[in-house]
LUMMAR-837327 format. One record per residue: residue number from 1; y, z, x of N, C-alpha, C in turn. Coordinates in steps of 0.1 Angstrom, whole numbers, plus 5000, padded with zeros to 4 digits. Each point is the difference from the previous one (the first is absolute). Example, Ala and Ser with C-alpha at 12.3 -4.5 7.8 and 13.67 -1.06 7.14 Angstrom:
+-----+------+------+------+------+------+------+------+------+------+
:   i :  n_y :  n_z :  n_x : ca_y : ca_z : ca_x :  c_y :  c_z :  c_x :
+-----+------+------+------+------+------+------+------+------+------+
:   1 : 4943 : 5078 : 5132 : 5012 : 5000 : 4991 : 5012 : 5000 : 5009 :
:   2 : 5011 : 4993 : 4996 : 5011 : 5000 : 5009 : 5011 : 5008 : 4992 :
+-----+------+------+------+------+------+------+------+------+------+
END
This chain:
+-----+------+------+------+------+------+------+------+------+------+
:   i :  n_y :  n_z :  n_x : ca_y : ca_z : ca_x :  c_y :  c_z :  c_x :
+-----+------+------+------+------+------+------+------+------+------+
:   1 : 7393 : 2452 : 8634 : 5010 : 5002 : 4990 : 5003 : 5015 : 5000 :
:   2 : 5014 : 5003 : 4999 : 5004 : 5014 : 5002 : 4995 : 5008 : 4988 :
:   3 : 4995 : 5012 : 5004 : 4995 : 5009 : 4990 : 4986 : 4998 : 4995 :
:   4 : 4994 : 4989 : 5004 : 4986 : 4996 : 4996 : 4990 : 5009 : 5007 :
:   5 : 4989 : 5002 : 4994 : 4989 : 5008 : 5006 : 4988 : 4991 : 5002 :
:   6 : 4995 : 5001 : 5012 : 4988 : 4991 : 5003 : 4988 : 5007 : 4994 :
:   7 : 4992 : 4991 : 4993 : 4987 : 5005 : 4994 : 4990 : 5001 : 5012 :
:   8 : 4994 : 5011 : 5002 : 4990 : 5002 : 5011 : 4988 : 4991 : 4998 :
:   9 : 4996 : 4994 : 5011 : 4988 : 4992 : 5000 : 4988 : 5008 : 4995 :
:  10 : 4992 : 4994 : 4992 : 4988 : 5007 : 4995 : 4988 : 4990 : 5002 :
:  11 : 4988 : 5006 : 5002 : 4988 : 4992 : 5002 : 4994 : 4998 : 4986 :
:  12 : 4997 : 4988 : 4996 : 4994 : 4997 : 4987 : 4987 : 5008 : 4998 :
:  13 : 4998 : 5004 : 4988 : 4988 : 5009 : 4998 : 4987 : 4992 : 5002 :
:  14 : 5000 : 4987 : 4998 : 4988 : 4993 : 5002 : 4996 : 4999 : 5014 :
:  15 : 5011 : 5000 : 5009 : 4997 : 5000 : 5015 : 4994 : 5013 : 5004 :
:  16 : 5006 : 5011 : 4994 : 4994 : 5013 : 5004 : 4986 : 5001 : 4996 :
:  17 : 4997 : 4996 : 4987 : 4986 : 5000 : 4996 : 4991 : 4992 : 5008 :
:  18 : 5004 : 4988 : 5004 : 4992 : 4991 : 5009 : 4997 : 5007 : 5013 :
:  19 : 5010 : 5006 : 5006 : 4999 : 5007 : 5012 : 4989 : 5012 : 4999 :
:  20 : 5001 : 5007 : 4989 : 4991 : 5011 : 4997 : 4986 : 4995 : 4999 :
:  21 : 4998 : 4989 : 4993 : 4987 : 4994 : 4998 : 4994 : 4995 : 5013 :
:  22 : 5008 : 4994 : 5008 : 4995 : 4995 : 5013 : 4996 : 5012 : 5009 :
:  23 : 5008 : 5011 : 5000 : 4997 : 5011 : 5008 : 4986 : 5007 : 4995 :
:  24 : 4998 : 5000 : 4987 : 4988 : 5005 : 4994 : 4988 : 4991 : 5004 :
:  25 : 5002 : 4987 : 5000 : 4989 : 4991 : 5003 : 4996 : 5002 : 5015 :
:  26 : 5010 : 5002 : 5008 : 4997 : 5002 : 5015 : 4993 : 5013 : 5002 :
:  27 : 5004 : 5010 : 4992 : 4994 : 5013 : 5001 : 4985 : 4999 : 4995 :
:  28 : 4998 : 4993 : 4989 : 4987 : 4998 : 4995 : 4991 : 4992 : 5010 :
:  29 : 5006 : 4990 : 5007 : 4992 : 4992 : 5009 : 4996 : 5009 : 5012 :
:  30 : 5009 : 5008 : 5005 : 4996 : 5009 : 5011 : 4990 : 5010 : 4997 :
:  31 : 5002 : 5007 : 4989 : 4990 : 5010 : 4995 : 4987 : 4994 : 4996 :
:  32 : 5002 : 4988 : 4994 : 4988 : 4993 : 4996 : 4990 : 4996 : 5011 :
:  33 : 5006 : 4996 : 5011 : 4992 : 4997 : 5012 : 4993 : 5013 : 5005 :
:  34 : 5008 : 5011 : 5001 : 4994 : 5013 : 5004 : 4989 : 5004 : 4990 :
:  35 : 5001 : 4997 : 4987 : 4990 : 5003 : 4990 : 4987 : 4993 : 5003 :
:  36 : 5001 : 4987 : 5003 : 4988 : 4992 : 5003 : 4993 : 5005 : 5013 :
:  37 : 5008 : 5003 : 5010 : 4994 : 5005 : 5012 : 4992 : 5013 : 4998 :
:  38 : 5006 : 5009 : 4992 : 4993 : 5013 : 4997 : 4988 : 4997 : 4991 :
:  39 : 5001 : 4990 : 4991 : 4989 : 4996 : 4992 : 4988 : 4995 : 5008 :
:  40 : 5003 : 4992 : 5010 : 4989 : 4995 : 5008 : 4993 : 5011 : 5008 :
:  41 : 5008 : 5009 : 5005 : 4995 : 5012 : 5007 : 4995 : 5011 : 4991 :
:  42 : 5002 : 4998 : 4987 : 4996 : 5009 : 4990 : 5005 : 5015 : 5002 :
:  43 : 5013 : 5000 : 5002 : 5007 : 5013 : 5002 : 5006 : 5005 : 4987 :
:  44 : 4999 : 5013 : 4997 : 5005 : 5005 : 4987 : 5015 : 4999 : 4998 :
:  45 : 5007 : 4999 : 5011 : 5015 : 4998 : 5000 : 5004 : 4987 : 4993 :
:  46 : 4990 : 4991 : 4999 : 5003 : 4987 : 4993 : 5005 : 5002 : 4986 :
:  47 : 4994 : 5010 : 4993 : 5004 : 5002 : 4986 : 5014 : 5005 : 4999 :
:  48 : 5004 : 5008 : 5009 : 5014 : 5005 : 5000 : 5010 : 4989 : 5002 :
:  49 : 4997 : 4991 : 5010 : 5008 : 4989 : 5002 : 5000 : 4991 : 4988 :
:  50 : 4989 : 4999 : 4993 : 4998 : 4992 : 4988 : 5010 : 5004 : 4989 :
:  51 : 5003 : 5013 : 4999 : 5009 : 5004 : 4990 : 5014 : 4995 : 5003 :
:  52 : 5004 : 5001 : 5013 : 5014 : 4995 : 5003 : 5001 : 4985 : 4998 :
:  53 : 4990 : 4992 : 5005 : 5000 : 4986 : 4999 : 4999 : 4996 : 4985 :
:  54 : 4992 : 5006 : 4992 : 4999 : 4997 : 4986 : 5013 : 5002 : 4992 :
:  55 : 5007 : 5011 : 5004 : 5013 : 5002 : 4993 : 5010 : 4989 : 5004 :
:  56 : 5001 : 4996 : 5012 : 5009 : 4990 : 5005 : 4997 : 4987 : 4993 :
:  57 : 4987 : 4996 : 5000 : 4996 : 4987 : 4995 : 5002 : 5000 : 4984 :
:  58 : 4998 : 5011 : 4994 : 5002 : 5000 : 4985 : 5015 : 4997 : 4997 :
:  59 : 5009 : 5006 : 5007 : 5014 : 4998 : 4998 : 5003 : 4985 : 5003 :
:  60 : 4995 : 4994 : 5011 : 5003 : 4987 : 5003 : 4995 : 4990 : 4989 :
:  61 : 4988 : 5002 : 4996 : 4995 : 4991 : 4989 : 5007 : 5002 : 4987 :
:  62 : 5004 : 5012 : 4997 : 5007 : 5002 : 4988 : 5014 : 4993 : 4999 :
:  63 : 5007 : 4999 : 5011 : 5012 : 4993 : 5001 : 4998 : 4985 : 4998 :
:  64 : 4988 : 4995 : 5005 : 4997 : 4986 : 4999 : 4994 : 4996 : 4987 :
:  65 : 4998 : 5010 : 4991 : 4994 : 4999 : 4987 : 4985 : 4995 : 5001 :
:  66 : 4993 : 5005 : 5010 : 4986 : 4997 : 5002 : 4993 : 5013 : 4995 :
:  67 : 4998 : 5001 : 4987 : 4996 : 5012 : 4994 : 4986 : 5005 : 5004 :
:  68 : 4990 : 4991 : 5001 : 4987 : 5005 : 5002 : 4999 : 5005 : 5014 :
:  69 : 5006 : 4994 : 5010 : 5000 : 5005 : 5014 : 5007 : 5014 : 5001 :
:  70 : 5011 : 5001 : 4992 : 5007 : 5013 : 4999 : 4990 : 5011 : 4995 :
:  71 : 4994 : 4997 : 4989 : 4990 : 5010 : 4995 : 4989 : 5003 : 5009 :
:  72 : 4995 : 4989 : 5007 : 4989 : 5002 : 5010 : 5004 : 5010 : 5010 :
:  73 : 5012 : 5000 : 5005 : 5004 : 5009 : 5011 : 5002 : 5014 : 4995 :
:  74 : 5003 : 5002 : 4987 : 5001 : 5013 : 4994 : 4985 : 5005 : 4999 :
:  75 : 4991 : 4992 : 4997 : 4986 : 5003 : 4999 : 4995 : 5005 : 5014 :
:  76 : 5005 : 4993 : 5011 : 4996 : 5004 : 5013 : 5003 : 5015 : 5003 :
:  77 : 5012 : 5004 : 4995 : 5004 : 5014 : 5002 : 4989 : 5010 : 4995 :
:  78 : 4995 : 4997 : 4988 : 4990 : 5009 : 4993 : 4987 : 4999 : 5008 :
:  79 : 4996 : 4988 : 5003 : 4987 : 4999 : 5007 : 5000 : 5006 : 5014 :
:  80 : 5012 : 5000 : 5006 : 5001 : 5006 : 5014 : 4996 : 5015 : 5000 :
:  81 : 5003 : 5007 : 4989 : 4996 : 5014 : 4999 : 4984 : 5001 : 4999 :
:  82 : 4994 : 4991 : 4992 : 4986 : 5000 : 4999 : 4993 : 4996 : 5013 :
:  83 : 5005 : 4990 : 5006 : 4995 : 4995 : 5013 : 5000 : 5010 : 5011 :
:  84 : 5012 : 5007 : 5001 : 5001 : 5011 : 5010 : 4990 : 5011 : 4998 :
:  85 : 4997 : 5004 : 4988 : 4990 : 5010 : 4997 : 4986 : 4995 : 5004 :
:  86 : 4997 : 4988 : 4996 : 4986 : 4995 : 5002 : 4998 : 4998 : 5015 :
:  87 : 5010 : 4994 : 5007 : 4998 : 4997 : 5014 : 4999 : 5013 : 5008 :
:  88 : 5007 : 5010 : 4997 : 4999 : 5013 : 5007 : 4986 : 5005 : 4998 :
:  89 : 4995 : 4999 : 4988 : 4986 : 5005 : 4997 : 4989 : 4992 : 5008 :
:  90 : 5001 : 4987 : 5000 : 4990 : 4992 : 5006 : 5001 : 5000 : 5015 :
:  91 : 5012 : 5002 : 5006 : 5001 : 4999 : 5015 : 4993 : 5011 : 5007 :
:  92 : 4997 : 5011 : 4993 : 4993 : 5011 : 5007 : 4985 : 4997 : 5002 :
:  93 : 4995 : 4989 : 4993 : 4986 : 4996 : 5001 : 4997 : 4990 : 5010 :
:  94 : 5009 : 4995 : 5007 : 4998 : 4990 : 5011 : 5005 : 5006 : 5013 :
:  95 : 4996 : 4993 : 5011 : 5004 : 5004 : 5013 : 5014 : 4996 : 5004 :
:  96 : 5005 : 5004 : 5011 : 5013 : 4997 : 5005 : 5001 : 4985 : 5003 :
:  97 : 5010 : 4993 : 4994 : 5002 : 4986 : 5003 : 4992 : 4991 : 4990 :
:  98 : 4991 : 5006 : 4992 : 4992 : 4992 : 4991 : 5007 : 4998 : 4986 :
:  99 : 4997 : 4989 : 4993 : 5006 : 4997 : 4987 : 4990 : 5005 : 4989 :
: 100 : 5005 : 5007 : 4991 : 4991 : 5005 : 4989 : 5000 : 4989 : 4989 :
: 101 : 4988 : 4996 : 4996 : 4998 : 4989 : 4990 : 4992 : 5006 : 4988 :
: 102 : 5002 : 4994 : 4989 : 4991 : 5002 : 4988 : 4995 : 4987 : 4995 :
: 103 : 4987 : 5000 : 4995 : 4994 : 4988 : 4995 : 5007 : 4996 : 4987 :
: 104 : 5001 : 4987 : 4999 : 5007 : 4995 : 4987 : 4989 : 4997 : 4990 :
: 105 : 5000 : 5008 : 4989 : 4990 : 4998 : 4989 : 5002 : 4987 : 4993 :
: 106 : 4989 : 4994 : 4996 : 5001 : 4987 : 4992 : 5008 : 5002 : 4987 :
: 107 : 4999 : 5012 : 4994 : 5007 : 5002 : 4988 : 5015 : 5000 : 5002 :
: 108 : 5005 : 5005 : 5012 : 5014 : 4999 : 5003 : 5005 : 4986 : 5002 :
: 109 : 4991 : 4992 : 5007 : 5003 : 4986 : 5001 : 5002 : 4993 : 4987 :
: 110 : 4991 : 5003 : 4991 : 5000 : 4994 : 4987 : 5012 : 5003 : 4992 :
: 111 : 5003 : 5013 : 4999 : 5012 : 5004 : 4992 : 5013 : 4995 : 5006 :
: 112 : 5000 : 4999 : 5013 : 5012 : 4996 : 5008 : 5002 : 4985 : 4997 :
: 113 : 4990 : 4992 : 4999 : 5001 : 4986 : 4997 : 5006 : 4998 : 4986 :
: 114 : 4994 : 5007 : 4990 : 5005 : 5000 : 4986 : 5014 : 5004 : 4999 :
: 115 : 5003 : 5011 : 5007 : 5014 : 5005 : 5000 : 5010 : 4990 : 5006 :
: 116 : 4996 : 4993 : 5010 : 5009 : 4991 : 5006 : 5003 : 4988 : 4991 :
: 117 : 4990 : 4995 : 4993 : 5002 : 4988 : 4991 : 5008 : 5004 : 4988 :
: 118 : 4995 : 5011 : 4993 : 5007 : 5004 : 4988 : 5014 : 5005 : 5003 :
: 119 : 5001 : 5008 : 5011 : 5013 : 5006 : 5004 : 5010 : 4989 : 5003 :
: 120 : 4996 : 4990 : 5008 : 5009 : 4989 : 5004 : 5005 : 4992 : 4988 :
: 121 : 4991 : 4997 : 4991 : 5004 : 4993 : 4988 : 5010 : 5008 : 4991 :
: 122 : 4997 : 5012 : 4998 : 5008 : 5009 : 4992 : 5014 : 5002 : 5006 :
: 123 : 5000 : 5002 : 5013 : 5013 : 5003 : 5007 : 5008 : 4987 : 5001 :
: 124 : 4994 : 4989 : 5002 : 5007 : 4987 : 5000 : 5007 : 4998 : 4987 :
: 125 : 4994 : 5003 : 4989 : 5006 : 4998 : 4987 : 5012 : 5010 : 4998 :
: 126 : 4999 : 5012 : 5005 : 5011 : 5010 : 4999 : 5011 : 4996 : 5009 :
: 127 : 4997 : 4995 : 5012 : 5011 : 4997 : 5009 : 5008 : 4987 : 4995 :
: 128 : 4993 : 4991 : 4994 : 5007 : 4989 : 4994 : 5010 : 5004 : 4990 :
: 129 : 4997 : 5010 : 4992 : 5009 : 5005 : 4990 : 5012 : 5007 : 5006 :
: 130 : 4998 : 5006 : 5012 : 5011 : 5007 : 5006 : 5008 : 4992 : 5010 :
: 131 : 4997 : 4987 : 5001 : 5008 : 4992 : 5009 : 4997 : 5001 : 5014 :
: 132 : 4988 : 5003 : 5004 : 4996 : 5002 : 5014 : 5001 : 4986 : 5007 :
: 133 : 5004 : 5001 : 5013 : 5003 : 4988 : 5008 : 4988 : 4992 : 5002 :
: 134 : 4988 : 5006 : 5001 : 4987 : 4992 : 5003 : 4989 : 5008 : 4993 :
: 135 : 4998 : 4999 : 4987 : 4991 : 5009 : 4993 : 4986 : 4999 : 5004 :
: 136 : 4994 : 4988 : 5001 : 4986 : 4999 : 5003 : 4997 : 5006 : 5014 :
: 137 : 5007 : 4995 : 5010 : 4998 : 5005 : 5014 : 5003 : 5015 : 5001 :
: 138 : 5011 : 5004 : 4994 : 5003 : 5014 : 5000 : 4989 : 5009 : 4994 :
: 139 : 4995 : 4996 : 4989 : 4990 : 5008 : 4993 : 4987 : 5000 : 5008 :
: 140 : 4996 : 4988 : 5004 : 4987 : 5000 : 5008 : 5000 : 5008 : 5012 :
: 141 : 5011 : 4999 : 5008 : 5002 : 5008 : 5012 : 5000 : 5015 : 4997 :
: 142 : 5007 : 5004 : 4989 : 5001 : 5014 : 4997 : 4987 : 5006 : 4996 :
: 143 : 4993 : 4993 : 4991 : 4987 : 5005 : 4995 : 4990 : 5001 : 5011 :
: 144 : 4999 : 4990 : 5009 : 4991 : 5000 : 5011 : 5003 : 5012 : 5010 :
: 145 : 5013 : 5002 : 5002 : 5005 : 5010 : 5009 : 4997 : 5014 : 4994 :
: 146 : 5001 : 5001 : 4987 : 4996 : 5013 : 4993 : 4985 : 5003 : 5003 :
: 147 : 4992 : 4991 : 4999 : 4985 : 5002 : 5002 : 4998 : 5002 : 5015 :
: 148 : 5006 : 4993 : 5009 : 4998 : 5002 : 5014 : 5005 : 5013 : 5005 :
: 149 : 5011 : 5005 : 4994 : 5005 : 5014 : 5004 : 4990 : 5010 : 4996 :
: 150 : 4994 : 4999 : 4988 : 4989 : 5010 : 4996 : 4988 : 4999 : 5009 :
: 151 : 4996 : 4988 : 5003 : 4989 : 4998 : 5010 : 5003 : 5006 : 5013 :
: 152 : 5013 : 4999 : 5005 : 5004 : 5006 : 5012 : 4999 : 5015 : 5000 :
: 153 : 5004 : 5006 : 4989 : 4999 : 5015 : 4999 : 4985 : 5004 : 5000 :
: 154 : 4991 : 4992 : 4996 : 4986 : 5003 : 5000 : 4993 : 4996 : 5013 :
: 155 : 5007 : 4994 : 5009 : 4995 : 4996 : 5013 : 4989 : 4990 : 5000 :
: 156 : 5002 : 4990 : 4990 : 4991 : 4989 : 5000 : 5004 : 4989 : 5010 :
: 157 : 4990 : 4996 : 5008 : 5003 : 4990 : 5010 : 5006 : 4987 : 4994 :
: 158 : 4995 : 4996 : 4989 : 5004 : 4987 : 4994 : 5014 : 5000 : 4994 :
: 159 : 5007 : 5012 : 5001 : 5014 : 5000 : 4995 : 5008 : 4991 : 5008 :
: 160 : 4996 : 4998 : 5013 : 5008 : 4991 : 5009 : 5000 : 4986 : 4995 :
: 161 : 4989 : 4995 : 4994 : 4999 : 4987 : 4994 : 5010 : 4998 : 4989 :
: 162 : 5000 : 5010 : 4991 : 5010 : 4999 : 4989 : 5014 : 5000 : 5005 :
: 163 : 5003 : 5008 : 5011 : 5014 : 5000 : 5006 : 5004 : 4987 : 5006 :
: 164 : 4990 : 4993 : 5006 : 5003 : 4987 : 5006 : 5005 : 4990 : 4989 :
: 165 : 4993 : 5000 : 4989 : 5004 : 4991 : 4989 : 5013 : 5004 : 4994 :
: 166 : 5001 : 5013 : 4997 : 5012 : 5006 : 4994 : 5013 : 4998 : 5008 :
: 167 : 4998 : 5001 : 5013 : 5012 : 4999 : 5009 : 5004 : 4985 : 5001 :
: 168 : 4991 : 4991 : 5000 : 5004 : 4986 : 5000 : 5007 : 4997 : 4987 :
: 169 : 4995 : 5005 : 4989 : 5008 : 4998 : 4987 : 5014 : 5006 : 5001 :
: 170 : 5001 : 5012 : 5005 : 5013 : 5006 : 5001 : 5009 : 4993 : 5009 :
: 171 : 4995 : 4994 : 5011 : 5008 : 4992 : 5009 : 5006 : 4988 : 4993 :
: 172 : 4992 : 4993 : 4992 : 5005 : 4989 : 4993 : 5010 : 5004 : 4989 :
: 173 : 4998 : 5012 : 4994 : 5009 : 5005 : 4990 : 5014 : 5003 : 5006 :
: 174 : 5000 : 5006 : 5012 : 5013 : 5004 : 5006 : 5007 : 4987 : 5005 :
: 175 : 4993 : 4990 : 5005 : 5006 : 4988 : 5004 : 5006 : 4993 : 4988 :
: 176 : 4993 : 5000 : 4989 : 5005 : 4994 : 4988 : 5013 : 5006 : 4994 :
: 177 : 5001 : 5014 : 5002 : 5012 : 5007 : 4995 : 5010 : 5003 : 5011 :
: 178 : 4998 : 4994 : 5012 : 5011 : 5002 : 5010 : 5000 : 5013 : 5007 :
: 179 : 4989 : 5008 : 5000 : 5000 : 5012 : 5007 : 4994 : 4999 : 5013 :
: 180 : 5008 : 4995 : 5010 : 4994 : 4996 : 5013 : 4994 : 5011 : 5008 :
: 181 : 5007 : 5011 : 5000 : 4995 : 5012 : 5008 : 4986 : 5004 : 4994 :
: 182 : 5000 : 5001 : 4987 : 4987 : 5004 : 4993 : 4989 : 4990 : 5003 :
: 183 : 5004 : 4987 : 5000 : 4990 : 4989 : 5003 : 4994 : 5002 : 5014 :
: 184 : 5009 : 5003 : 5009 : 4995 : 5003 : 5014 : 4991 : 5012 : 5001 :
: 185 : 5003 : 5010 : 4992 : 4992 : 5012 : 4999 : 4986 : 4997 : 4995 :
: 186 : 4999 : 4992 : 4989 : 4987 : 4997 : 4995 : 4992 : 4990 : 5009 :
: 187 : 5007 : 4992 : 5008 : 4993 : 4992 : 5010 : 4993 : 5009 : 5010 :
: 188 : 5007 : 5011 : 5004 : 4995 : 5009 : 5010 : 4988 : 5007 : 4993 :
: 189 : 5002 : 5004 : 4987 : 4989 : 5007 : 4993 : 4987 : 4991 : 5000 :
: 190 : 5002 : 4987 : 4997 : 4989 : 4991 : 4999 : 4992 : 5000 : 5013 :
: 191 : 5007 : 4998 : 5011 : 4993 : 4999 : 5013 : 4994 : 5014 : 5004 :
: 192 : 5006 : 5011 : 4996 : 4995 : 5013 : 5003 : 4988 : 5003 : 4992 :
: 193 : 4999 : 4995 : 4988 : 4989 : 5002 : 4991 : 4987 : 4993 : 5006 :
: 194 : 5002 : 4989 : 5006 : 4988 : 4993 : 5007 : 4995 : 5009 : 5011 :
: 195 : 5010 : 5004 : 5008 : 4996 : 5009 : 5012 : 4994 : 5013 : 4994 :
: 196 : 5006 : 5006 : 4990 : 4995 : 5012 : 4995 : 4986 : 5000 : 4995 :
: 197 : 4996 : 4989 : 4994 : 4986 : 4998 : 4995 : 4990 : 5001 : 5011 :
: 198 : 5002 : 4993 : 5011 : 4991 : 5000 : 5011 : 5000 : 5013 : 5008 :
: 199 : 5012 : 5006 : 5000 : 5001 : 5013 : 5007 : 4992 : 5011 : 4993 :
: 200 : 5002 : 5000 : 4986 : 4993 : 5010 : 4992 : 4984 : 4997 : 5001 :
: 201 : 4997 : 4988 : 5000 : 4986 : 4996 : 5000 : 4993 : 5005 : 5013 :
: 202 : 5008 : 4999 : 5011 : 4994 : 5003 : 5013 : 5000 : 5015 : 5002 :
: 203 : 5011 : 5007 : 4996 : 5001 : 5015 : 5002 : 4995 : 5008 : 4988 :
: 204 : 4997 : 4994 : 4989 : 4997 : 5008 : 4988 : 4986 : 5007 : 5000 :
: 205 : 5000 : 5011 : 4993 : 4988 : 5008 : 4997 : 5000 : 5004 : 4986 :
: 206 : 4990 : 4997 : 4993 : 4999 : 5004 : 4986 : 4997 : 5015 : 4998 :
: 207 : 5008 : 5005 : 4990 : 4998 : 5015 : 4997 : 4995 : 5002 : 4986 :
+-----+------+------+------+------+------+------+------+------+------+
END
């Protein structure tokens, strides 16, 4: 029509956001795999990578309204600072290529078990109030991962056992909420945790 102006094509905002989320999930998957490799080798650079991966995962979970996992990844950022400090300190006490380990006190096992049960129940109740997509699974995986991350910073060998269980839970959570890239990442985590346990057990030296 004469004199008419063509409205320029625009990309819907939801498509832009979906593209951004997919890009972040791919970034998290790539850096997440690198994180696990450095964790198995017990390299201090793992904690730096953990900050980047945690930030990306926190954003992805926030968009999906999976609040506990979002908070969990923010927690990872804080623990990364503590872990980097402790690992640097402990690494000078072992030889080249050896893994530094610390013995897991029975008291730590006890309070960790209590914290998992009470924390999971309390967080499940909160998440149900906030409309979480999968409150019980989200809460259990989050609380167990919080404990496992602290154990990792302390260089406890059995932290790998906690990660195996937590990663399987997280895989199920991501499949349930349609986060396919994240589900693939946690599958890699699960397999790596099994290998990591035996690697640390073979190469480890208590300090």
